[in-house]
PAZA-37504 format. One record per residue: x, y, z of N, C-alpha, C, O, CB in turn. Coordinates in pm, whole numbers, plus 50000, padded with zeros to 5 digits. Glycine has a CB too. Layout:
<sites>
XYZXYZXYZXYZXYZ;...
</sites>
This chain:
<sites>
937956419157165938316405857212938946407057350939436417757385939296398857113;938936396357429939476396757564940926401557563941716397257480939386383057628;941256410457655942576416457658943606406157700943376398557794942606428557751;944746405857632945816396657667946396400857800947076411157808946906396257556;946156393457902946586396658037946376384458123945576375758090945846408858093;947086383858235946896372758326946356378058458946896387558515948206364958347;945316371958505944726375458632945486367558738945136356158767943166372558637;946526373458794947416366158884946976366559028947576359959113948796371758873;945916374159058945426374559195944706361659225943696358659163944496386759217;945206353959318944626341059350943736341359474943396330859528945726331059370;943356353359519942456353659635941116347559595940706348559480942256368159687;940436341159691939276333259653937966338559709936936332059686939466319359698;937916349559778936606354759815936286353059962936966346060037935556348259733;935206359860000934896361160141934566348060208934936346160324933756370560158;933896338960140933526326360205934746317860236934716310160333932566318660117;935776318960159936956310760182937676314360312938496306560360937916312060067;937366325960370937976329860495937626320360608938316319760710937556343860530;936546312960590936156303560694937116291860706937246285760813934766298560668;937806288660597938776277860602939936282260691940516292860669939276274160459;940276274460789941336277960881940836286060998941486286561103942416285460808;939686292460982939136300261092937996293361162937516298161265938686313561042;937546282161106936396275461164936666270461304935766270461389935976263861077;937906266261330938236260961462938106271761569937786268861684939646255161463;938356284261530938276295261626936856300161645936596308261734939146306661581;935946295261564934576300061570933706290861655932596287461615933996301361430;934206286861769933466277461853932136283061896931166275661914934286273661975;932076296161914930826302261958929776302861850928606305561879931086315862009;930176300361726929216300561615929316287461539929406287261416929486312661519;929286276661612929506263361554928476260061446928826254261344929456252761662;927226263661468926196260261371926446267361239926336261361132924796263861425;926776280261246927056287961126928286282261054928286280660932927276302661160;929326279361132930546273961072930266260761004930806257960897931636272361176;929436252461066929116239461008928406241160875928696234060778928256231261104;927456250560870926736253060746927686258160637927606253860522925606263260770;928576267460675929486272960577930466262460526930756261860407930236284660637;930976254260618931926243860578931256233360491931906227260406932556237360700;929976231160512929256221760425929246227060282929306219260187927816219560475;929176240360269929216246460136930636246160077930816245459956928706260860143;931636246860167933016248560122933846235760125935056236360107933676258760206;933226224460147934006212160159934916209860040935996204260054933096200360176;934466214259923935226211759801936496220159792937346217559707934366214359682;936636230359880937846238459881938976231959962940116236359955937536252259937;938676221560039939686215060119940716208460030940396204659917939046204860214;941956206960078943016201059995942616187459940942136178760013944306199860076;942836185659810942556172959748941116170659709940776160059657942976162259836;940256180559735938836179059704938436189759603938826201359616937966180159834;937656185959504937176195459404935656195059399935036184559417937776192459266;935066206659373933626207459357933206199259235933836200259130933166222159343;932166191159248931746182959132931316191759015930566201359033930586173559171;931786188358895931396195358773931166184958665931906175258653932476205858730;930146187158588929806177758481930566181658355930406192758304928266177558454;931386172758306932176175558187931266178658069930336171058039933096163658154;931536189758003930766193457884929436200157911928736203857817930536181557804;929066201858038927786208258070927856223158038928896229458057927426206158219;926746228657989926696242857955925676249958043924766243758096926356244757805;925856263158056924936271258135923786276658052922786281258107925676282658200;923916276257920922866281257831922456270057737923266264857661923356293657752;921196266457742920696255557659920886258757511920536269557464919216252957689;921436249357440921696251057298923126254757267923556253757152920796261457243;923876259057367925276262257345926086249357331925686238757381925836270957461;927206250357264928136239257252929336241857341929856252957343928576237157104;929766231657415930896233257505932206230457433932376219857372930756224057627;933136240057439934506238357393935376245157500935286257257518934746244657246;936186237457569936906242757685938036252157647938836249257558937446231457768;938096263557716939236272557705940396266957787940206258357874938866286857753;941586271757760942746267557839942566272057984942146283358008944046273357779;942886263458081942786267458222943676279358255943486285758359943156255758311;944646282558170945506294058195944776307258171945256317858210946736293458107;943596306658106942876318758067941656321658153940836330258118942466317657924;941526314658264940436317258357940846312458496941856305558512939126310158311;940046316258597940346312558735939146305558797938006310258786940726324958818;939406294458862938346286758926937696294959037938386301459116938906273458982;936366294559044935636302159145934316295159174934056284159126935386316759098;933496301659255932176296459290931196308059289930536310959389932196289259430;931096314659174930196326059164928746321159158928496310459103930536334559039;927796328459211927936341859271928226341759421928136352259484926686349659246;928576330259479928896330059622930186337559651930266344959749928996315659672;931206335659568932466342859587932356357359544932786366459616933576336059511;931786359559427931676372859369930296374559307929876366359226932796375259264;929606385159345928296387959286928466391159137929346398859100927596399659360;927636385259055927696387758911926666398558878925466396258895927426374558828;927116410258831926186421258809926396428358676925876439358656926306431158921;927166422258585927396428558455927526418058346927936406658371928656437458459;927166422158225927496414658104928376423758020928036435457998926196410158026;929496418657973930416426557891930396421257748930666409457725931866426257949;930076430057653929976426657512931316429357444931876440257454928836434657443;931826419057375933096419957303932876416957154931856411357115934126410257363;933846420757074933916416556934935296410356913936296415756959933676428756835;935346399156843936556391156834937696397556756938856394456778936236378056773;937346406656663938346412056569939016400556493940236400156476939416420456645;938196391456448938666379856373937536369956356936386372856388939856373156443;937866358356305936856348056282936516340656412937236341456511937336338256176;935416333356407935036324756518936156314756547936536312856663933716317456487;936666308356443937706298156461938966304056525939596297556609938056291756327;939326316156485940536322356542940336325656689941286324856768940906335056464;939106329456727938836332456868938916319756952939506319857059937466338956883;938316308856903938386296256976939836291956994940246287857103937586285256901;940616292956887942026289156894942776297556996943596292357071942676290356756;942516310556998943186319557093942836315957235943706315757322942816334057065;941556313157262941116310357397941606296657446941656294257566939606311057405;941956287957354942516275057391944036275557406944656265757447942146264757287;944616286857374946066288657381946456293557521946056304457560946566298757272;947226285657597947576290057733948446302457735948546309057838948286278957805;949086305657624949896317557618949136330257587949686341257594950956315757519;947856328857552947066340657513946736349357633946746361657623945776336357444;946456343257746946216350857869944826356557883944576364157977947176361757877;943906353157794942556358657802941566349357735941926341657645942496372557739;940316350057778939226342457716937916347557773937876352657885939386327057741;936846346057696935496349857740934696337257769935056326257728934776358657633;933596339157841932736327657872932076321957746931976309857731931646331757973;931646330857656930886326657538931436333357412932026344157418929396329857555;931226326657298931416332857166930146330657086929646319457077932676326757092;929616341457027928436340656941928896342256797929516352156761927376351556979;928586332456716928976332456576927986340856494926896344056542929046318056521;928366344456373927496352856290926196345856252925196352456226928226356856165;926196332556250924966325156219924116322456342923096315556333925306312056153;924516327756458923746326256581924166314556668923636312956778922326324656547;925096306456621925596295356703926346300856824927096310556812926516286056619;926126294656940926776299057064927686288057116927276276557130925716302957171;928916291657145929876282557206930226287857345930536299657361931156281057118;930166279057444930596282657579931966276557603932176264757577929576277857686;932906284757654934266280057675934696280557821935696274257858935206288257594;933956287857903934246288758048932926288758121931986295358077935096301558083;932836281658232931606281458309931356295058374932296302058411931656270458417;930086298558386929756311558444930206312658589930476323658636928266313958436;930296301558660930726302358799932206305858811932656309958919930456289258869;932976304358702934406307358706934696321358651933886327158579935176296958626;935856326658686936266340058647937066339358517938166333958514937106346858760;936506344558411937196345158282938046357758275937646368358324936186344758163;939216356658214940086368258197939736374958064940406372657963941606364158201;938696383058065938196388657939938146403757935938136409557827936836383357912;938116410258050937836424558053939076433258070938996445358047936896427558163;940206427558109941396435658133941316443458263942066452958283941606445158019;940416439358353940216446058481939776435258579938726429058559939156457858470;940536432858685940276421658775938866422158834938166412058836941296421458886;938456433858883937136434958945936036431858845935076424758877936926449059003;936166437058723935156434458621935166419858580934116414058553935386443458499;936346413658574936406399458546935606391558649934846382558615937856394658543;935806395058775935176387458884933666389158886932946380158930935756391759017;933176400558838931756403858855930956403458726929816408158722931626417458916;931526397858619930816398458492930886385358416931706376658445931376409658407;930006384358317930056373658217930436380258085929846390258046928676365958206;931436374558018931926380357893931396372857771931446360557766933446380257891;930896380357673930356374357550931076380357430930996392457406928806376757539;931786372057356932436376157233931486374457115930626365657116933736368057211;931656382957014930846382156892931786382056772932676390456760929846394156884;931586372456685932456370756569932356382756476931266386956438932096357856493;933516388356439933506399256344934536409856374935446407956454932166405456339;934356421356305935266432656319934446445156351933336446756301936106434756188;934996453856435934256465556480933936475256367932966482856377935026472656587;934736475156260934526484756152933706478956037933636484955930935846489556099;933086467256058932266460955953930866458256007930616447756066932926447755903;929946467855988928596466256042927886453955989926996448556055927776478456012;928266449355869927616437555812927936424855892927246414755877928056435755667;928966425255976929296413456056928276410956167928146399756216930686415156117;927556421456207926586420156315925226416356255924386424956227926486433356398;925026403556237923866398356166922626397756255922726398556377924156384656110;921466396256190920226394556266920306382256356919876382556471919026393356169;920856371356301920946359056378921846360856501921566355556608921486347556291;922926368456485923836371056597923146379356705923206375856823925086378256548;922496390256664921796398556762920756390456839920676391356961921116410456692;919976382556767918896374956831919446364656929918956363457041918026368056726;920466357156887921026346856973921716352957095921536348257207922016338156895;922486363457072923176369957183922186376057282922406375557403924126380657131;921106381757230920086387757318919446377157407919216379657525919016394857235;919156365457351918586354657433919566350257540919176347657654918206342657345;920846349457504921866345757601921976356057713921976352457831923216344157531;922056368657677922176379257777920926379857865921026382157985922406392857710;919756377857805918516377857883918546366857988918136368958102917296376057791;919036355057950919106343958045920106346858156919846343758272919486331057972;921246352758121922246356258222921686366658318921836365358440923536361558155;921036376958264920456387358349919386381658441919296385458557919856398558262;918576372558389917566366258472918156357858583917666357858695916656357958389;919226350658551919836341558648920426349158767920346344458881920936333358581;920996360858742921696368158848920966380858891921476388258975923086371658802;919796383458836919056395558873919716408258823919686418558891918906396259023;920326407658706921016419358649920006427958573919306422758487922186414958556;919926440858602919026449658525919456450258378920646450358347919006463858585;918476450758289918766451558146918846466358110917876472258063917686444058060;920006472158132920226486158098921706488158066922516478958080919776495658215;922046500258023923416502857977924416504658090925606506058065923436515057891;923956504658214924886504658326925376490658356926456488758413924236510658450;924576480658318924896466958354925196457958234925826447558249923766461058433;924766461958117925116455157992925996464857916925496474557858923836450657908;927286462357916928236472457868929166466657761929226454557741929056477957985;929876475557695930886471457598932256470757663932496476857767930916481057480;933146463357601934516462457651935156476157661935956478757751935366453457560;934806484957569935366498457569935036506057697935756515357733934836506157449;933976502157767933536509257887934176503958016933916509258124932046508457898;934986493558005935646488158123936806497358160937656500258076936146473658097;936876501858284937966510958324939336504658302939566492958333937816514858471;940236512658247941616508158230941896500658101943046497258074941986499658341;940866498058021941106490657897941406500057782941006511657783939896481957863;942146494757682942406502757562941656497157442941966500557328943896503257533;940666488557467939896482557358938736491757318938276500057397939356468757401;938276490257194937206498657142935926490757114934906496657077937666505657016;935966477657131934796469557097933666471357199933916473957316935186454657088;932406470157152931996464857023931986475056909931616471656796930636459057036;932386487356935932536497056829931266504756794930196501756848933036490356709;931386514656704930276523756674929136517356596928046522956591930786535556597;929356505856535928316499556454927466489656533926496484256480928956492456336;927816487256657926976478756741925736486656780925856497556837927736473756867;924566481356752923306488456774922786485456914922066475656936922246484556666;923156494057009922776491557147921276492357171920726484457247923486501457237;920606501857106919156503057125918456490357078917586485057147918596515257049;918846485556962918256473156911918576461457003917706453257033918776470356769;919816460757046920246449457128919486448957260918976438357299921756450257155;919406460157329918706460257459917206457657440916576451557525918926473757530;916646462357330915236459457302915036444357286914056438757338914776466857173;915946437757216915856423257199916086415957331915406406057359916866418557095;917016420757410917266414357540916036415457630915646405757694918496420957611;915426427257633914246429057717913096420257670912366414557751913806443857718;912926419257538911856410757484912116396157520911186388957559911746412557330;913356391757508913696377857543913546375657693913116364957735915136374357498;913896385457772913736384457918912286383057955911936374658039914346396657989;911426391057894909976390357921909426376757879908636370757951909226401657848;909846371957763909356359057713909756347757804908956338757831909866356457573;911006347957852911476337057938910836337758076910626327558140912996337557952;910516350058121909876351558252908446346058249907736346358350909856366558296;
</sites>
């Protein structure tokens, strides 16, 4: 499950450097104008338009995480997305949703996949979820939680594998992420973390085979 931690770094990425510097860029007025057109929503009192309840994966249900558990961003313009991180909730679906809605929890993932294959999205992919326990990995990845416990192989159902594989395939297609073990990783592989999920019973060969098949089908 997402590590309890707060991502307190409020830096906003390379494009935001243009704010405040545009006036000095008189020699590159056309470029500055184009960039500011993209960044108008970063100006004080202005927010980028977002559709309430909209999801990034068709069929997912939107349930908002607490704003304390993620950071507003504009990925992949601010941060290139090049990883998917697989988590296990170490609890029920309901307990994970409750935790991610708790502002005191300090962590949340973009998605939760239930054992019956139902997918809930709690944070938009363009935003940085505090799920990996590593700021760089948070900024560059999409986090997917899976309902269950790492020591119970029966929790990883056929429906869960299939639904999660379709989700990961769509994410990989959207950002050009290779479907391999360097880019689709477990929480245990994130540097600096003390988590063990998804654990020894997660079938990586099966999962990547399903992701590749779903990727080919969607392509």
